[in-house]
LOSENU-988019 format. One line per 2 residues: number of its first residue (from 0); their letters; for each residue x, y, z of C-alpha. Coordinates in nm, 2 decimals, padded with zeros to 4 digits. Layout:
LOSENU-988019
NUM> A> X Y Z | ...
This chain:
LOSENU-988019
0> MY> 12.38 30.96 00.15 | 12.18 31.16 00.41
2> FY> 11.84 31.06 00.54 | 11.57 31.30 00.66
4> SI> 11.24 31.28 00.83 | 11.00 31.50 00.63
6> AL> 10.65 31.64 00.72 | 10.43 31.65 00.41
8> LG> 10.25 31.98 00.39 | 09.87 31.96 00.42
10> SP> 09.88 31.58 00.45 | 09.73 31.39 00.75
12> LE> 10.02 31.14 00.73 | 10.29 31.12 00.98
14> PL> 10.64 31.23 00.87 | 10.81 31.00 00.61
16> TY> 11.18 30.93 00.55 | 11.36 31.04 00.23
18> HS> 11.72 31.07 00.12 | 11.96 31.32 -00.04
20> DT> 12.32 31.33 -00.14 | 12.35 31.68 00.00
22> IL> 12.35 31.80 00.36 | 12.03 32.00 00.42
24> CK> 11.92 32.20 00.72 | 11.62 32.15 00.94
26> GT> 11.32 32.35 00.81 | 11.41 32.34 00.44
28> KV> 11.11 32.32 00.21 | 11.15 32.05 -00.04
30> SV> 10.97 31.86 -00.32 | 10.92 31.48 -00.28
32> AL> 10.73 31.20 -00.45 | 10.45 31.00 -00.28
34> SN> 10.25 30.74 -00.48 | 10.33 30.90 -00.81
36> RE> 10.24 31.24 -00.69 | 10.47 31.53 -00.62
38> ME> 10.42 31.69 -00.28 | 10.58 31.96 -00.07
40> GV> 10.74 31.88 00.26 | 10.96 32.02 00.54
42> IL> 11.28 31.86 00.67 | 11.24 31.80 01.04
44> LE> 11.56 31.63 01.12 | 11.84 31.40 01.00
46> VE> 11.79 31.03 01.08 | 11.98 30.70 01.06
48> KP> 11.95 30.50 00.74 | 11.63 30.30 00.77
50> EF> 11.60 29.93 00.69 | 11.35 30.00 00.41
52> KT> 11.41 30.16 00.07 | 11.37 30.54 00.06
54> SS> 11.30 30.78 -00.23 | 11.51 31.08 -00.31
56> IL> 11.43 31.44 -00.23 | 11.34 31.58 -00.57
58> AL> 11.43 31.95 -00.52 | 11.46 32.25 -00.29
60> LP> 11.17 32.47 -00.35 | 11.23 32.82 -00.49
62> LC> 11.00 33.12 -00.49 | 10.74 32.99 -00.73
64> TA> 10.36 33.03 -00.73 | 10.31 32.67 -00.83
66> SM> 10.49 32.55 -00.52 | 10.33 32.78 -00.26
68> HS> 10.02 32.72 -00.06 | 09.74 32.97 -00.05
70> QA> 09.87 33.22 00.21 | 10.20 33.28 00.03
72> GA> 10.07 33.23 -00.32 | 10.11 33.60 -00.39
74> WE> 10.47 33.55 -00.50 | 10.49 33.54 -00.88
76> QG> 10.68 33.29 -01.09 | 10.87 33.57 -01.26
78> EV> 11.03 33.65 -00.92 | 11.21 33.31 -00.89
80> QN> 11.57 33.33 -00.78 | 11.76 33.01 -00.79
82> ER> 11.99 33.10 -00.50 | 11.70 33.13 -00.26
84> IF> 11.49 32.86 -00.10 | 11.21 32.84 00.16
86> IY> 11.30 32.78 00.53 | 11.06 32.72 00.82
88> SE> 11.23 32.86 01.13 | 11.29 32.67 01.45
90> IQ> 11.02 32.87 01.62 | 10.77 32.80 01.34
92> IQ> 10.83 32.43 01.37 | 10.80 32.44 01.75
94> IA> 10.46 32.62 01.72 | 10.34 32.38 01.46
96> SF> 10.45 32.08 01.68 | 10.24 32.22 01.97
98> MS> 09.94 32.27 01.74 | 09.98 31.91 01.61
100> EY> 09.98 31.78 01.97 | 09.70 32.00 02.11
102> YG> 09.46 32.02 01.82 | 09.50 31.67 01.70
104> CS> 09.63 31.73 01.35 | 09.94 31.61 01.17
106> LG> 10.26 31.82 01.18 | 10.23 31.87 00.80
108> EA> 09.88 32.01 00.84 | 10.00 32.26 01.10
110> LN> 10.30 32.36 00.91 | 10.09 32.42 00.60
112> LF> 09.94 32.73 00.78 | 10.28 32.91 00.79
114> VP> 10.45 33.12 00.53 | 10.82 33.02 00.53
116> FL> 11.12 33.25 00.55 | 11.38 33.30 00.27
118> QR> 11.73 33.18 00.28 | 12.02 33.16 00.04
120> VP> 12.12 32.81 -00.08 | 12.50 32.84 -00.01
122> TL> 12.43 32.89 00.36 | 12.23 32.57 00.38
124> LS> 12.47 32.35 00.19 | 12.78 32.46 00.37
126> GN> 12.74 32.22 00.66 | 12.83 32.51 00.89
128> ED> 12.73 32.48 01.25 | 12.61 32.84 01.24
130> AD> 12.37 32.78 00.95 | 12.07 32.72 01.18
132> KQ> 12.14 33.04 01.37 | 12.13 33.23 01.04
134> LH> 11.77 33.13 01.00 | 11.68 33.40 01.25
136> SH> 11.87 33.68 01.06 | 11.69 33.93 00.84
138> SG> 11.62 33.80 00.49 | 11.65 34.15 00.34
140> EW> 11.91 34.42 00.35 | 11.70 34.66 00.56
142> ER> 11.89 34.86 00.82 | 11.73 34.97 01.14
144> EQ> 11.62 35.34 01.14 | 11.54 35.53 01.46
146> HT> 11.16 35.54 01.49 | 11.03 35.88 01.56
148> AI> 10.68 35.84 01.70 | 10.40 36.10 01.68
150> NI> 10.32 36.19 02.04 | 10.01 36.03 02.17
152> AL> 09.87 36.20 02.47 | 09.72 35.94 02.70
154> SP> 09.47 36.02 02.98 | 09.56 35.93 03.34
156> IQ> 09.36 35.61 03.32 | 09.52 35.52 02.99
158> IQ> 09.86 35.57 03.15 | 09.75 35.34 03.43
160> AL> 09.65 35.08 03.17 | 09.98 35.11 03.00
162> DF> 10.17 35.06 03.33 | 09.96 34.75 03.39
164> IH> 10.05 34.61 03.05 | 10.42 34.67 03.12
166> SH> 10.40 34.46 03.44 | 10.23 34.15 03.28
168> PV> 10.36 33.93 03.00 | 10.00 33.86 02.90
170> SL> 09.73 34.11 02.98 | 09.37 34.18 02.90
172> LF> 09.26 34.54 02.82 | 08.89 34.53 02.92
174> GD> 08.79 34.86 02.78 | 08.45 35.01 02.71
176> TG> 08.37 35.11 02.35 | 08.54 35.44 02.29
178> AG> 08.76 35.42 02.60 | 09.08 35.45 02.39
180> KS> 09.22 35.10 02.36 | 09.38 35.18 02.02
182> EI> 09.58 35.47 02.16 | 09.72 35.24 02.42
184> YM> 09.81 34.98 02.16 | 09.99 35.24 01.95
186> KR> 10.18 35.38 02.25 | 10.31 35.03 02.34
188> MD> 10.39 34.97 01.97 | 10.60 35.29 01.97
190> EI> 10.80 35.15 02.26 | 10.86 34.82 02.09
192> LS> 10.97 35.00 01.77 | 11.22 35.20 01.96
194> EG> 11.37 34.87 02.07 | 11.43 34.78 01.70
196> KR> 11.15 34.52 01.71 | 10.83 34.47 01.51
198> CL> 10.46 34.43 01.62 | 10.17 34.21 01.51
200> LL> 09.81 34.33 01.54 | 09.55 34.06 01.51
202> LP> 09.19 34.15 01.44 | 08.88 33.97 01.31
204> EI> 08.90 34.00 00.93 | 08.56 34.18 00.94
206> SL> 08.73 34.45 01.16 | 09.01 34.53 00.91
208> TP> 08.82 34.85 00.82 | 08.94 35.15 00.62
210> QM> 08.90 35.36 00.94 | 09.14 35.13 01.13
212> EH> 09.39 35.13 00.85 | 09.38 35.51 00.83
214> RF> 09.42 35.55 01.20 | 09.73 35.33 01.21
216> KT> 09.88 35.46 00.89 | 09.84 35.82 01.01
218> HF> 10.05 35.73 01.31 | 10.30 35.48 01.17
220> GE> 10.31 35.58 00.80 | 10.45 35.32 00.55
222> MF> 10.58 35.10 00.83 | 10.22 34.98 00.87
224> VL> 10.09 34.71 00.64 | 09.77 34.51 00.62
226> WH> 09.73 34.14 00.54 | 09.39 33.98 00.47
228> SK> 09.19 33.76 00.23 | 09.03 34.04 00.03
230> MT> 09.37 34.16 -00.09 | 09.46 34.10 -00.46
232> TK> 09.75 33.88 -00.55 | 09.96 34.19 -00.64
234> QK> 09.88 34.35 -00.30 | 09.97 34.03 -00.11
236> KG> 10.30 34.00 -00.30 | 10.39 34.36 -00.22
238> TL> 10.30 34.31 00.15 | 10.51 33.99 00.17
240> EK> 10.81 34.17 00.01 | 10.79 34.45 00.28
242> IV> 10.77 34.19 00.55 | 11.07 34.00 00.41
244> DG> 11.29 34.31 00.36 | 11.20 34.44 00.70
246> SA> 11.04 34.77 00.59 | 10.70 34.66 00.74
248> RI> 10.73 34.71 01.11 | 10.36 34.70 01.21
250> IA> 10.17 34.41 01.05 | 09.79 34.39 01.10
252> GP> 09.57 34.10 00.98 | 09.33 33.83 01.08
254> RS> 09.43 33.49 01.23 | 09.64 33.39 00.92
256> AL> 09.87 33.69 00.99 | 10.00 33.50 01.30
258> FL> 10.18 33.26 01.06 | 10.36 33.53 00.85
260> PI> 10.75 33.52 00.84 | 10.80 33.82 01.08
262> ED> 11.16 33.86 01.21 | 11.23 34.04 01.54
264> LG> 10.87 34.02 01.66 | 10.84 34.21 01.99
266> LI> 10.47 34.24 02.06 | 10.14 34.07 01.97
268> VV> 09.81 34.25 02.01 | 09.48 34.05 01.98
270> DE> 09.20 34.31 01.94 | 08.83 34.20 01.98
272> EH> 08.98 33.89 02.14 | 08.63 33.75 02.21
274> DE> 08.55 33.72 01.84 | 08.47 33.37 01.72
276> SY> 08.65 33.42 01.39 | 08.98 33.36 01.57
278> KS> 08.88 32.99 01.59 | 08.93 32.80 01.27
280> SS> 08.63 32.60 01.15 | 08.83 32.36 00.95
282> RP> 09.13 32.13 01.03 | 09.34 32.22 01.21
284> RY> 09.08 32.37 01.43 | 09.31 32.61 01.62
286> NA> 09.22 32.93 01.81 | 09.45 33.21 01.70
288> RD> 09.40 33.40 02.03 | 09.53 33.10 02.22
290> MA> 09.81 33.05 01.97 | 09.91 33.41 02.00
292> IY> 09.95 33.37 02.38 | 10.16 33.05 02.32
294> TG> 10.38 33.22 02.06 | 10.44 33.51 02.30
296> KL> 10.55 33.27 02.57 | 10.78 33.09 02.33
298> LN> 10.94 33.42 02.20 | 10.93 33.58 02.55
300> IP> 10.75 33.88 02.42 | 10.44 34.06 02.56
302> VI> 10.08 33.98 02.44 | 09.79 34.22 02.48
304> LG> 09.43 34.11 02.44 | 09.16 34.37 02.41
306> SA> 08.78 34.38 02.41 | 08.48 34.57 02.53
308> TP> 08.31 34.23 02.59 | 08.60 33.99 02.67
310> SL> 08.54 33.62 02.65 | 08.47 33.45 02.99
312> SS> 08.78 33.24 02.94 | 09.01 33.54 02.91
314> YA> 08.84 33.72 03.19 | 08.89 33.43 03.42
316> KI> 09.24 33.34 03.33 | 09.43 33.65 03.23
318> PF> 09.52 33.96 03.44 | 09.30 34.24 03.32
320> FR> 09.28 34.62 03.35 | 08.93 34.77 03.35
322> LR> 08.93 35.07 03.12 | 08.60 35.25 03.18
324> GG> 08.44 35.55 03.02 | 08.54 35.70 02.69
326> YY> 08.55 36.00 02.47 | 08.17 36.01 02.41
328> TS> 07.95 36.20 02.65 | 07.62 36.14 02.46
330> KR> 07.34 35.94 02.62 | 07.23 35.60 02.49
332> TF> 06.87 35.48 02.57 | 06.76 35.12 02.54
334> VF> 06.40 35.04 02.44 | 06.28 34.68 02.43
336> EP> 06.00 34.57 02.20 | 05.86 34.23 02.30
338> SI> 05.81 34.08 01.96 | 05.92 33.79 01.74
340> EA> 06.17 33.88 01.47 | 05.96 34.10 01.24
342> LT> 05.95 34.44 01.08 | 05.69 34.61 01.30
344> PF> 05.51 34.95 01.29 | 05.71 35.05 01.60
346> ID> 06.04 35.00 01.41 | 05.91 35.17 01.10
348> EA> 05.80 35.48 01.30 | 06.14 35.49 01.48
350> IE> 06.33 35.48 01.15 | 06.11 35.75 01.00
352> DN> 06.14 35.98 01.31 | 06.52 35.93 01.31
354> FR> 06.54 36.02 00.94 | 06.32 36.33 00.99
356> GG> 06.55 36.44 01.27 | 06.84 36.44 01.03
358> HQ> 07.02 36.14 01.17 | 07.15 35.80 01.04
360> GI> 07.06 35.46 01.16 | 07.16 35.09 01.15
362> VF> 06.94 34.78 01.15 | 07.09 34.45 01.27
364> IP> 06.96 34.11 01.15 | 07.14 33.79 01.24
366> TR> 07.10 33.63 00.90 | 07.23 33.76 00.57
368> AN> 07.04 33.80 00.25 | 06.72 33.60 00.27
370> FK> 06.88 33.34 00.49 | 06.56 33.14 00.56
372> TM> 06.41 32.82 00.45 | 06.14 32.78 00.19
374> LC> 05.85 32.55 00.28 | 05.52 32.44 00.13
376> DS> 05.20 32.56 00.31 | 05.01 32.27 00.16
378> CG> 05.21 31.97 00.27 | 05.47 32.12 00.50
380> YV> 05.77 32.01 00.29 | 06.09 32.20 00.35
382> IE> 06.31 32.24 00.05 | 06.64 32.09 00.17
384> CP> 06.99 32.07 00.01 | 07.03 31.74 -00.17
386> FC> 07.37 31.70 00.00 | 07.31 31.84 00.34
388> SV> 07.03 31.79 00.60 | 06.95 32.16 00.61
390> GM> 06.69 32.38 00.45 | 06.81 32.58 00.15
392> SL> 06.83 32.95 00.20 | 06.64 33.20 -00.02
394> HK> 06.84 33.46 -00.21 | 06.57 33.67 -00.36
396> NS> 06.79 33.91 -00.55 | 06.95 33.62 -00.75
398> RA> 06.62 33.42 -00.75 | 06.80 33.12 -00.62
400> LK> 06.81 32.88 -00.32 | 07.15 32.83 -00.18
402> CH> 07.30 32.59 00.08 | 07.52 32.79 00.32
404> YC> 07.71 32.47 00.42 | 07.82 32.32 00.09
406> NY> 07.73 32.61 -00.15 | 07.50 32.40 -00.37
408> TE> 07.27 32.64 -00.56 | 06.95 32.59 -00.76
410> VL> 06.69 32.81 -00.93 | 06.41 32.93 -00.71
412> PR> 06.12 32.68 -00.76 | 05.77 32.80 -00.85
414> LC> 05.60 32.47 -00.73 | 05.66 32.24 -00.43
416> PK> 05.88 31.95 -00.54 | 05.67 31.71 -00.34
418> CQ> 05.30 31.80 -00.39 | 05.34 32.04 -00.68
420> SG> 05.15 32.31 -00.49 | 05.23 32.67 -00.56
422> RL> 05.18 32.77 -00.20 | 05.55 32.82 -00.11
424> ST> 05.64 33.05 00.18 | 05.95 33.14 00.38
426> SR> 06.04 33.17 00.74 | 06.27 33.41 00.92
428> LG> 06.38 33.75 00.81 | 06.69 33.83 00.61
430> TA> 06.88 34.15 00.52 | 06.77 34.16 00.16
432> EA> 06.40 34.13 00.25 | 06.44 34.41 00.51
434> VE> 06.60 34.64 00.26 | 06.32 34.58 00.02
436> HF> 06.06 34.65 00.29 | 06.23 34.98 00.39
438> QK> 06.27 35.09 00.03 | 05.90 35.04 -00.03
440> RF> 05.80 35.21 00.30 | 06.04 35.51 00.28
442> SE> 06.10 35.63 -00.08 | 06.32 35.92 00.04
444> LK> 06.55 35.70 00.25 | 06.89 35.60 00.10
446> IQ> 06.93 35.24 00.22 | 07.23 35.01 00.19
448> QF> 07.25 34.63 00.25 | 07.56 34.56 00.45
450> DR> 07.66 34.19 00.46 | 07.89 33.94 00.29
452> DV> 07.65 33.90 00.00 | 07.70 34.26 -00.10
454> IT> 08.03 34.36 00.06 | 08.25 34.11 -00.13
456> TQ> 08.57 34.31 -00.16 | 08.77 34.56 00.04
458> NK> 08.71 34.82 -00.22 | 08.33 34.78 -00.18
460> LT> 08.36 34.81 00.20 | 08.57 35.12 00.16
462> KV> 08.32 35.28 -00.07 | 08.01 35.20 00.14
464> LK> 08.17 35.33 00.46 | 08.29 35.64 00.29
466> AF> 07.94 35.70 00.15 | 07.78 35.64 00.49
468> NN> 08.01 35.88 00.67 | 07.95 36.14 00.39
470> RE> 07.58 36.11 00.46 | 07.51 35.96 00.12
472> ID> 07.34 35.67 00.30 | 07.08 35.71 00.57
474> LL> 07.03 35.35 00.68 | 07.26 35.05 00.69
476> VG> 07.09 34.71 00.71 | 07.33 34.43 00.79
478> TQ> 07.45 34.14 00.99 | 07.74 34.11 01.24
480> ML> 07.95 34.31 01.00 | 07.78 34.61 01.15
482> SK> 07.93 34.54 01.49 | 08.29 34.51 01.40
484> GH> 08.51 34.82 01.46 | 08.35 35.06 01.21
486> DY> 08.36 35.42 01.33 | 08.01 35.56 01.25
488> HD> 07.98 35.93 01.31 | 07.61 36.01 01.34
490> IA> 07.41 35.71 01.43 | 07.12 35.81 01.65
492> LA> 06.92 35.49 01.61 | 07.03 35.12 01.63
494> VV> 06.77 34.85 01.58 | 06.86 34.50 01.70
496> MG> 06.64 34.22 01.57 | 06.66 33.84 01.62
498> ID> 06.88 33.86 01.93 | 06.65 33.60 02.10
500> NV> 06.75 33.35 01.82 | 07.11 33.39 01.94
502> LA> 07.01 33.35 02.31 | 06.81 33.04 02.23
504> QG> 07.10 32.85 02.06 | 07.19 32.51 02.19
506> DY> 07.52 32.63 02.32 | 07.65 32.68 02.67
508> RA> 07.78 33.02 02.56 | 07.45 33.14 02.42
510> RE> 07.40 33.40 02.70 | 07.75 33.53 02.65
512> KA> 07.72 33.55 02.27 | 07.39 33.72 02.28
514> LS> 07.48 33.99 02.53 | 07.82 34.05 02.38
516> LL> 07.67 34.10 02.04 | 07.40 34.34 02.16
518> IQ> 07.66 34.55 02.34 | 07.89 34.56 02.04
520> IA> 07.61 34.67 01.81 | 07.48 34.93 02.05
522> GR> 07.83 35.06 02.08 | 07.82 35.18 01.71
524> SG> 07.56 35.43 01.80 | 07.56 35.75 02.01
526> RK> 07.91 35.87 01.92 | 07.81 36.22 01.83
528> ND> 07.45 36.26 01.95 | 07.22 36.09 02.20
530> ST> 07.09 35.77 02.06 | 06.82 35.51 02.10
532> VI> 06.88 35.13 02.07 | 06.56 34.93 02.00
534> VQ> 06.60 34.57 02.10 | 06.34 34.33 01.97
536> SF> 06.33 34.07 02.24 | 06.11 33.89 02.50
538> NE> 06.41 33.87 02.73 | 06.45 34.23 02.87
540> HF> 06.48 34.08 03.22 | 06.81 33.91 03.11
542> FR> 06.97 34.18 02.90 | 06.89 34.51 03.08
544> PF> 07.08 34.45 03.41 | 07.41 34.39 03.22
546> LE> 07.39 34.65 02.94 | 07.61 34.90 03.13
548> DY> 07.79 34.64 03.34 | 07.93 34.35 03.14
550> ES> 08.17 34.26 03.42 | 07.87 34.17 03.65
552> FL> 07.75 33.93 03.38 | 08.09 33.77 03.36
554> KE> 08.10 33.72 03.73 | 07.75 33.56 03.73
556> EL> 07.83 33.34 03.43 | 08.15 33.21 03.60
558> TI> 07.93 33.09 03.89 | 07.67 32.93 03.66
560> RK> 07.93 32.73 03.47 | 08.12 32.61 03.77
562> GY> 08.17 32.24 03.76 | 08.03 32.20 03.41
564> YP> 08.17 32.42 03.14 | 08.48 32.62 03.04
566> PH> 08.67 32.80 03.18 | 08.63 32.56 03.48
568> KK> 08.63 32.25 03.25 | 08.79 32.15 02.92
570> LA> 08.59 32.03 02.62 | 08.67 31.84 02.31
572> RL> 08.44 31.74 02.02 | 08.51 31.43 01.81
574> LF> 08.36 31.44 01.46 | 08.29 31.14 01.25
576> AH> 08.19 31.19 00.88 | 08.16 30.95 00.59
578> KN> 07.94 30.91 00.28 | 07.85 30.57 00.43
580> GI> 07.64 30.66 00.73 | 07.67 30.31 00.88
582> KA> 08.04 30.33 00.87 | 08.06 30.67 01.04
584> KS> 07.81 30.55 01.31 | 08.01 30.23 01.37
586> EM> 08.34 30.42 01.42 | 08.16 30.66 01.66
588> EK> 08.02 30.36 01.86 | 08.36 30.18 01.88
590> TV> 08.51 30.51 02.01 | 08.24 30.55 02.27
592> EI> 08.31 30.19 02.40 | 08.68 30.27 02.45
594> LT> 08.62 30.61 02.61 | 08.37 30.46 02.85
596> TL> 08.65 30.26 03.01 | 08.87 30.57 03.07
598> SI> 08.81 30.75 03.40 | 09.00 31.06 03.30
600> VE> 08.73 31.19 03.07 | 08.35 31.22 03.08
602> II> 08.13 31.16 02.78 | 07.87 31.44 02.78
604> GA> 07.69 31.31 02.48 | 07.73 31.10 02.17
606> GV> 07.52 31.04 01.86 | 07.40 31.20 01.54
608> SP> 07.52 31.56 01.48 | 07.25 31.83 01.50
610> IE> 07.30 31.86 01.12 | 07.32 31.50 01.02
612> RI> 07.46 31.54 00.67 | 07.68 31.80 00.51
614> AD> 07.84 31.78 00.16 | 07.69 31.43 00.12
616> KY> 07.86 31.30 00.43 | 07.68 31.16 00.73
618> RF> 07.80 31.31 01.06 | 07.82 31.18 01.42
620> QI> 07.99 31.33 01.71 | 08.11 31.28 02.07
622> LL> 08.14 31.56 02.32 | 08.40 31.50 02.60
624> RS> 08.47 31.69 02.92 | 08.76 31.68 03.16
626> DK> 08.94 31.89 03.42 | 09.26 31.91 03.22
628> ST> 09.33 31.93 02.85 | 09.62 31.68 02.89
630> DL> 09.36 31.42 03.00 | 09.15 31.49 02.69
632> IR> 09.46 31.46 02.47 | 09.56 31.13 02.63
634> AI> 09.21 30.99 02.59 | 09.19 31.10 02.23
636> RR> 09.52 30.93 02.14 | 09.37 30.60 02.25
638> VK> 09.08 30.62 02.01 | 09.20 30.83 01.71
640> TP> 09.09 30.69 01.38 | 09.11 30.83 01.02
642> LC> 08.74 30.91 01.03 | 08.77 31.11 01.35
644> EI> 08.84 31.49 01.33 | 08.93 31.65 01.66
646> DM> 08.79 31.99 01.78 | 08.96 32.10 02.10
648> DP> 08.79 32.38 02.28 | 08.49 32.38 02.05
650> IE> 08.28 32.69 02.00 | 08.01 32.56 01.77
652> FT> 07.82 32.24 01.82 | 07.62 32.19 01.50
């Protein structure tokens, strides 16, 4: 009888001990029983026979949809092969162990992010000492072919950037919009492919655009594959098969792509490294950018970060090359309109003039659909979600109110639920309302809403962008989706609304977020002709000095944050949530008492979360600060309770 410590996938429990009458290798994915439930687990190591009674391992898990978590669920049941099982490699387990330690989750929760490798059963049951080494061999029969790269002619400054990347294991490509970061990525990938290794390109999911896919496929052909959430089950299955058999040599995807079973990985590129979508908003709350750097260090492979507006953290900590200029020689003029977020005559006239001039335009609004609360003008009552302490958001097209936190939806009311008055009004502007306004104002204008409410599939995204570049659409009205990597050909006008709302957020990074967003959106215009960027803001004095010099802002911001905030300090947020508000508050207060006695951390604040209730759970939080992350981790270990969720290096505070 053999006994094994097993991490339960997706469970917050610590590893449990099970037995088997067969020798099994570390990393094998198995099925086990826990409290009359069948669960999936990963063998961590063989252990001595414990004093307590153990349950038997039920089975080794084959390729079966029913036994796969969401990322690998593309495999179909019809493809089951009994001689193959799932294996988590030594590297995957090491990365998951670090995530468990740093981000305060269980090993099973961290491992649940990964898609395992394939291995044949006889190898694992042989007891051979070389079995573990075989985990790192190719799962398919693919033989290396010499990669013949299409020549990419780099400019002198791009060659300097490439040389800089060669001399640093982790480097930041701080390049202006249109400066040619993609060409440098591809040139470095050519070099890695010539070594017989593969490359991983991480992008925010919203940046996985048809233009990006076309650019890389033109260069790399069928060796290039995409992985993202909008793919169909069939598409994901096909992509996984290419990754497993080795025919996929360049893999591009969002943060989840970091956990794909890629053998012979030789390079990781993290484009738009500043983007917040790299940080998971659910447990485990990891940052894929930081995990990419850790993975590169573990594998001893280079990691390249890239952005036109890099995060202050990366700028301060990582060697960077400043890639200035670009392919575009057109002029971009910024015009500030001191106004609250509103569709003004000034904006209307600018859109009309732009259209009459034969050009296209974009209008940015921070909130999608009619993302605004509905209130009663008679009694002041705000219609809130019954399960969350937030106002419901108006979706006029579907005539509904929706909670953007728990997704609760109800029919649009005609009367105030409190005083029965019919005087209901809304606050803030949303994309749907703006589209309606422009359609009424300009009957000739072909207008398209461009946000997650409308662009729900990759196919829709492809169609809209194709129509826009074919001049079948004159004006795109959208949210941050407008700023992400889309290559617009003839935008001569960009309107940026609501940027003051971003600047006014209760977040130490509000200045960085607002300026970065403005520069990213402005960068979509003026690629073919001179352009105008209208910025609706009362804060021209803040924005204007840095519009053409983001590095000056980063230097100033470093000074402002010194002694208080990252990158000079480390932060952690402890979240307490329970349907019983008294219980959640009590746990938070007990934790504060213990933390107060520890000199290695500082409590910045503790109390009710800015949004007190979400999904019918009351929420409290503690914000901690320290000079070192190790001190934060040590302190958190002292106070960890089942009600406490840990958010290391937090980026949102509501």
